[in-house]
N, C-alpha and C positions, 0 to 999 in steps of 0.2 A: 286546288285554289284555296280552300278553307285552311288546309294545313300550312300553306305558305303564309297566309295572312296571320295565323296564330303564331307562327315562328317569328315573323317580323314584330308583332306586338310583344312577344316574350323577350326578344332581344332589346327592345327600347323601353318598354313600360314596366316590366317586372323589377329591374334594378332600382327604379325610382320608389317603389313601394317598400323596399328593404333598406334604403339609405336612411338611417336614423340619425346620422351625424348632425344634419341641419336642424332637426327637431330638438336634439339634445343641446346644441349650441343656443338656440332660441330660448329654450327652457331655462338654461343657466343664465343667460342675459337677463331674463325677467326676474330670476331669483336674486341676482346681484343688484338690480335696480331696486327691488323691494327691500333688500338688506340695507342699502344706503339710505333709503327713505326712513326705515325704522331706526337706524342709528342716529339720524338727525333729530327725529322726534324724541328719542330717548334723551338725547343731550339737552334738549329744550325742557322736557318734562322733569328731568332729575336735577338740572342745573349743573351737572358734572360733565366735563368734556368726554367725548367718545372718540376713540381712535379706530380708524379703518386701515388695514394693511392689505393691499392688493398685490399679489405676486403672479407670476406666469401660470402657476398651478391652482390658484384659488384666492380666497379672501378670508379675513378674520377680523372680528369686531371686539374691542375691549374698552373698558372704562378704567379711570383712575381709581385707586383704592378709596374706600369710605373710611373716614376717621371721625369719631364722635358725631355721627349722624350727618356729616357733610363731606364734600370731596377733599381729598388730600392733594392739593394743587402742586405740591412739591414732588409727588410720586412720579417718577419717570419710567417706572417698570410696566405700567399699564397691566398690572397683574390680574385684574378682575375681568373674566370673560363675560360678555353680555349673554344673558340666557333668555330664551323665548318662553312663552307661557307654558310650554310642555316640558320645560327643563333643559332642552337641548341648547347647546351653545350656538351663537350666531356666527357660523362659519360655513364655508362650502368649498368643495373641490371641483375644479373644471372637469367636464367629461373627457374621456380619453381622446386624444388627438386635437383638443381645443386648448388654446392658450389665451391668456389675458394680456393686453399690452396697453400702456407701459406699466411696469411695476411702480406703485406709488404708495406713499404712506401719508395720511393727513388726519386731522381731527376736526370734529364738529364742536363748537363751543356752546355755551348756555343759550346763545341767541340764534343758534342754527347755522351760523356762519362757519366757513372752513378756514383751516390754516394754510390753504393753497395760496400762492402768489398770483395765480391766474386761473382761468377756467381750465378744467382738466377733462379731456376726452378719454374714455376707457373703451377699448375694443374687445369684444368677445367674438372671436372668429370674424365673420363679416358684419356683425351687428356692433353699433357704437352708442354709448350714452355719454352725457356731458354733466359734470358736476360744476355748478357755478360757484366761483370762489367767494364772492361777496355775500350771497344769500344762502348758499348751501343747497339750492334748488337742484334736484336730480331730473334732468331732461332725458327721458327715454322714449323716443318716438315709436 
């Protein structure tokens, strides 16, 4: 009887302990939400627009080039990667088997607003966050 019970538990419970995909998706969802919030705060603090590119495989955050101590507003290359305090660039790749939808590119301006025409929902696997177009607020429940 004990062996039968252990067999049933092993068949149903053990796979749940080794399924890391859900944890990886949630972790990446939290990472993306934090990156978007950081990008908005950086745009406000620096006064220079910050562009966010979300693709199916990850995200990347860049700023316009600095020219004579201020933003070069005619720069359309967004050549300056945003760097974190540790020197790493603000970018991330989705975990294996996880995709972001939809692919979207937008910028935060010096007031924290976005260049989006309407609120944008971004899904990371089963998790979704919303970026408000008018205020730039990142709603990640």
